[in-house]
C-alpha positions as CSV (number, residue, x, y, z in Angstrom):
1,M,-53.4,-4.6,-232.0
2,D,-54.2,-6.9,-229.1
3,G,-54.0,-6.0,-225.8
4,H,-50.7,-7.6,-225.1
5,A,-49.0,-5.4,-228.0
6,R,-50.5,-2.7,-226.9
7,R,-49.2,-2.9,-223.2
8,R,-45.7,-3.6,-224.8
9,L,-46.1,-0.1,-226.8
10,L,-47.3,1.8,-223.5
11,T,-44.3,0.5,-221.4
12,A,-41.8,1.4,-224.4
13,V,-43.2,4.9,-224.6
14,G,-43.0,5.4,-220.5
15,L,-39.6,4.1,-220.8
16,V,-38.8,6.7,-223.5
17,A,-40.5,9.5,-221.4
18,L,-38.7,8.6,-218.5
19,L,-35.4,8.7,-220.2
20,A,-36.1,12.0,-221.7
21,A,-37.0,13.4,-218.4
22,G,-33.7,12.1,-216.6
23,G,-31.8,13.6,-219.3
24,C,-33.5,17.0,-218.9
25,S,-33.0,16.9,-215.2
26,A,-29.4,15.9,-215.6
27,D,-28.7,18.8,-218.0
28,S,-30.4,21.2,-215.5
29,D,-28.4,19.9,-212.8
30,G,-25.1,20.0,-214.9
31,A,-25.8,23.7,-215.9
32,G,-26.9,24.7,-212.3
33,E,-23.2,23.2,-211.2
34,R,-21.7,24.8,-214.0
35,S,-23.4,28.3,-213.2
36,A,-22.6,27.8,-209.7
37,A,-19.2,26.9,-210.5
38,V,-18.9,30.0,-212.5
39,A,-20.5,32.1,-210.4
40,P,-18.1,32.4,-207.9
41,E,-14.9,32.8,-210.2
42,Q,-17.4,35.9,-211.8
43,A,-18.2,37.0,-208.4
44,A,-14.4,36.7,-207.1
45,P,-12.8,39.7,-209.0
46,P,-14.8,42.3,-207.4
47,D,-14.0,40.9,-203.8
48,G,-10.2,39.8,-204.9
49,G,-10.1,43.7,-206.2
50,K,-11.2,45.2,-202.9
51,A,-8.7,42.6,-201.1
52,E,-5.9,43.5,-203.5
53,Q,-6.6,47.2,-202.9
54,G,-7.1,46.6,-199.1
55,A,-3.4,44.8,-199.5
56,D,-2.1,47.7,-201.4
57,A,-3.6,50.1,-198.7
58,G,-2.2,48.2,-196.0
59,A,1.3,47.8,-197.7
60,A,1.3,51.6,-198.3
61,R,0.3,52.1,-195.0
62,S,3.1,50.1,-193.5
63,G,5.3,51.8,-195.9
64,A,4.4,55.1,-194.3
65,G,4.9,53.8,-190.7
66,G,2.1,51.6,-190.1
67,G,-0.9,53.4,-188.7
68,S,1.4,56.5,-187.7
69,P,0.2,59.9,-188.9
70,D,1.2,61.0,-192.4
71,L,5.0,62.1,-192.3
72,R,5.2,63.3,-195.9
73,V,7.8,66.1,-196.4
74,D,5.2,69.0,-197.0
75,Q,3.4,67.9,-193.7
76,R,6.5,68.0,-191.7
77,S,7.9,70.7,-189.4
78,I,11.3,71.6,-190.6
79,I,13.5,74.5,-189.7
80,Y,15.5,75.8,-192.7
81,T,18.8,78.0,-192.0
82,G,21.0,79.0,-194.5
83,T,24.2,81.1,-195.1
84,M,25.6,82.5,-198.1
85,R,28.8,84.8,-199.3
86,V,28.5,86.6,-202.5
87,R,31.3,89.0,-204.0
88,V,29.7,92.0,-205.5
89,D,30.8,95.0,-207.3
90,D,28.6,97.4,-205.6
91,V,27.5,96.1,-202.0
92,D,25.0,98.8,-201.3
93,A,23.3,98.2,-204.6
94,A,23.3,94.3,-203.9
95,A,22.1,94.9,-200.8
96,R,19.0,97.0,-201.9
97,S,18.3,94.2,-204.4
98,A,18.4,91.4,-201.8
99,V,16.1,93.3,-199.8
100,T,13.8,93.8,-202.7
101,A,13.9,90.2,-203.4
102,V,13.1,89.0,-200.0
103,T,10.2,91.6,-199.3
104,G,8.8,90.5,-202.7
105,V,8.0,87.2,-201.7
106,G,6.7,88.3,-198.3
107,G,9.9,88.1,-196.1
108,F,11.4,90.9,-194.2
109,V,14.9,92.0,-193.1
110,G,15.7,91.0,-189.4
111,G,19.3,92.5,-189.1
112,D,21.5,94.8,-191.2
113,E,25.3,95.2,-190.4
114,R,27.6,97.2,-192.9
115,S,31.0,98.2,-192.7
116,S,32.5,100.4,-196.0
117,G,35.9,102.1,-195.7
118,G,35.3,102.4,-199.5
119,T,33.5,100.6,-202.3
120,A,36.1,98.1,-203.3
121,D,36.2,96.8,-199.9
122,A,32.8,97.2,-198.6
123,R,30.9,94.7,-196.6
124,A,27.4,94.0,-195.7
125,E,25.7,91.0,-193.4
126,L,21.8,90.9,-194.0
127,Q,19.7,88.6,-191.7
128,L,16.7,87.8,-194.2
129,R,13.6,86.0,-193.3
130,V,11.7,84.6,-196.1
131,P,8.5,82.0,-196.1
132,A,9.9,78.4,-196.0
133,E,8.1,77.5,-199.1
134,R,10.4,80.1,-201.0
135,F,13.5,79.2,-199.3
136,T,15.4,77.6,-202.2
137,A,14.2,80.1,-204.8
138,V,15.3,83.1,-202.6
139,L,18.8,81.4,-202.3
140,E,18.9,80.8,-206.2
141,E,18.2,84.6,-206.8
142,L,20.5,85.9,-203.9
143,A,23.3,83.9,-205.8
144,R,22.7,85.8,-208.9
145,L,23.7,89.1,-207.1
146,G,27.2,88.3,-208.0
147,R,30.0,85.5,-207.5
148,Q,28.8,83.1,-204.9
149,E,31.8,81.9,-202.7
150,Q,30.1,80.1,-200.0
151,R,26.8,78.3,-199.1
152,A,25.5,76.4,-196.4
153,I,21.8,74.9,-195.5
154,R,21.2,73.5,-192.5
155,T,17.4,71.8,-191.8
156,E,16.2,70.9,-188.2
157,D,13.3,68.5,-188.3
158,V,10.9,69.6,-185.2
159,T,7.9,67.5,-186.0
160,E,7.9,65.2,-183.0
161,E,8.4,68.4,-180.8
162,T,5.4,70.2,-182.3
163,V,3.1,67.2,-182.0
164,D,4.3,66.8,-178.6
165,L,3.8,70.5,-177.8
166,D,0.1,70.2,-179.2
167,A,-0.7,67.3,-177.0
168,R,0.7,69.3,-173.9
169,I,-1.1,72.0,-175.0
170,A,-4.5,70.3,-175.1
171,T,-3.8,68.5,-171.9
172,Q,-3.1,71.6,-170.2
173,R,-6.1,73.7,-171.3
174,A,-8.3,70.7,-170.0
175,R,-6.5,71.2,-166.5
176,V,-7.3,75.1,-166.8
177,E,-10.9,74.5,-167.5
178,S,-11.3,71.9,-164.5
179,G,-9.5,74.0,-162.3
180,R,-11.7,76.9,-163.2
181,K,-14.7,74.7,-162.8
182,L,-13.7,73.7,-159.3
183,L,-12.8,77.6,-158.5
184,A,-16.4,78.2,-159.3
185,R,-17.7,75.9,-156.9
186,A,-15.5,76.8,-154.3
187,T,-17.3,77.7,-150.6
188,S,-14.5,78.6,-148.2
189,I,-11.9,81.3,-148.3
190,G,-9.4,78.5,-147.9
191,D,-10.5,76.4,-150.8
192,L,-10.8,79.8,-152.9
193,V,-7.2,80.7,-152.4
194,T,-5.9,77.3,-152.8
195,L,-7.7,76.9,-156.2
196,E,-6.8,80.5,-157.2
197,S,-3.0,79.7,-156.8
198,E,-3.4,76.4,-158.7
199,V,-5.3,77.9,-161.6
200,A,-2.6,80.6,-162.0
201,R,-0.1,78.2,-162.0
202,R,-2.1,76.2,-164.7
203,E,-2.6,79.1,-167.0
204,A,1.3,80.1,-166.5
205,D,2.3,76.8,-167.7
206,L,-0.2,77.0,-170.6
207,A,1.1,80.2,-171.7
208,S,4.8,79.0,-171.7
209,L,3.9,76.0,-173.7
210,E,1.8,78.4,-176.2
211,A,4.8,80.5,-176.5
212,K,7.0,77.6,-177.6
213,K,4.5,76.7,-180.0
214,R,4.5,80.4,-181.7
215,R,8.2,80.0,-181.5
216,L,8.4,77.0,-183.4
217,A,5.8,78.0,-185.8
218,D,7.7,81.2,-186.5
219,L,10.9,79.1,-187.1
220,T,9.1,76.8,-189.4
221,S,6.8,79.0,-191.3
222,L,9.9,81.7,-191.9
223,S,13.3,80.6,-192.7
224,T,16.5,82.2,-191.8
225,I,19.3,83.6,-194.5
226,T,22.2,85.2,-193.4
227,L,23.7,87.0,-196.3
228,T,27.2,88.3,-196.7
229,L,28.0,90.8,-199.4
230,V,31.7,91.7,-199.8
231,G,33.3,93.8,-202.5
232,P,35.8,93.0,-204.9
233,E,38.9,93.8,-203.0
234,A,37.8,92.4,-199.7
235,E,39.3,89.0,-200.6
236,A,42.9,90.2,-200.3
237,R,42.1,91.2,-196.7
238,D,40.2,88.6,-195.9
239,A,42.7,85.9,-197.5
240,E,45.8,87.3,-195.3
241,P,47.8,84.4,-193.8
242,D,47.4,83.6,-190.1
243,T,51.3,82.6,-189.7
244,G,54.8,84.5,-190.4
245,F,57.0,87.0,-188.7
246,V,54.9,90.1,-189.7
247,V,51.6,88.5,-188.4
248,G,53.5,87.7,-185.1
249,L,55.1,91.0,-184.7
250,R,51.4,92.6,-185.3
251,G,50.0,90.4,-182.7
252,G,52.7,91.1,-180.2
253,W,52.3,95.0,-180.6
254,T,48.7,94.5,-180.2
255,A,49.0,92.5,-177.1
256,F,51.5,94.9,-175.8
257,V,49.3,98.0,-176.7
258,A,46.2,96.2,-175.1
259,S,48.4,95.4,-171.8
260,L,49.6,99.2,-171.6
261,G,46.0,100.2,-171.8
262,V,44.9,97.8,-169.1
263,L,47.9,98.8,-166.9
264,L,47.1,102.5,-167.3
265,T,43.4,101.9,-166.7
266,V,44.5,100.3,-163.6
267,L,46.7,103.1,-162.3
268,G,44.2,105.8,-163.4
269,A,41.7,103.8,-160.9
270,L,44.3,103.5,-158.0
271,L,45.5,107.3,-158.3
272,P,42.4,108.9,-156.4
273,F,43.1,106.3,-153.7
274,A,46.9,106.7,-153.3
275,V,46.6,110.8,-153.0
276,A,43.4,110.2,-150.5
277,L,45.2,107.7,-148.3
278,G,49.1,108.8,-149.4
279,V,49.2,112.3,-148.1
280,P,47.7,111.7,-144.6
281,V,50.4,108.5,-144.5
282,A,53.1,110.8,-145.8
283,V,52.6,113.5,-143.0
284,L,52.3,111.1,-140.2
285,L,55.6,109.4,-141.2
286,A,57.3,112.9,-141.4
287,V,56.1,113.6,-137.7
288,L,57.0,110.6,-136.4
289,R,60.8,110.8,-137.9
290,R,61.3,114.3,-136.6
291,R,60.1,113.2,-133.0
292,R,62.7,110.5,-133.5
293,R,65.5,112.6,-134.3
294,R,64.9,115.5,-131.5
295,P,67.5,114.9,-128.4
296,P,65.8,114.3,-125.0
297,A,65.4,117.3,-122.4
298,P,67.6,117.5,-119.2
299,A,66.0,116.7,-115.9
300,V,65.2,119.5,-113.5
301,N,66.2,118.2,-110.3
302,A,68.7,116.1,-111.2
303,P,71.8,116.5,-108.9
304,P,75.0,118.4,-110.3
305,P,77.7,116.0,-111.7
306,V,80.4,114.7,-109.5
307,P,83.9,115.9,-110.7
308,A,86.6,113.1,-111.4
309,A,89.2,112.4,-108.7
310,R,92.6,113.0,-110.1
311,S,95.3,111.1,-109.1
312,A,98.5,112.7,-107.4
313,P,101.3,113.6,-109.6
């Protein structure tokens, strides 16, 4: 092989080698670009998941009030009050069962008023305090004592008032502490007296706020149920008509008796004054009347009367 042919062979081999190297670099660049293009897509789901989770959390927060405190029902301060009327066969036995049911869940009896002219028309009114979380369960148990005739449930949301009281109590406590610190550093009698008065006023305000907070806590933690138990024959007496001749006559007689009692009461109250003042006045009037009837006495030095002149016959 001559030199010219050898140079042509080397040139061809070099071109092939350059083409092969260019193809490899292109493949590697393409793979790098593909991997770079794929990597963001593979890395996107975690970030995208977090973003979606954050968006969901933000939506949940916005649904709950947008950064406001959690106001779920179980975290709100609600006062529950209920009234119930139940007809039973034995009022006393039903009242004992009601007391047992209330004390069994940690409650107590706040009031007990009963009237029993007989077993059939007996009546009892109980004020029951039960834990708020057992309010509904106790109502259902009381309704099973007999035949439920009336039920009313009222609620009052005092969450905002409770939060406001907490903030005011915290502020007032800080004011009391600052007043006490100033009182400890007082150097004159005038400053001491002034600061003692101010601290006493701040402590009184704090005590008033804490008392309101305790009252709200009591009302929210213990619900009130007013239970009225009536006998089997109490309905006829309670269902009497409010109009009619007999009802009017009974009302008029009641009003007449009441008015007569008031009149007699007033007369009885005035009688001692009439006796104490009337007797002296009557005696004085009798003396004046007797003096007015007595004839006047003749004068002692008066001249004798002159006889009347007679005319001649």
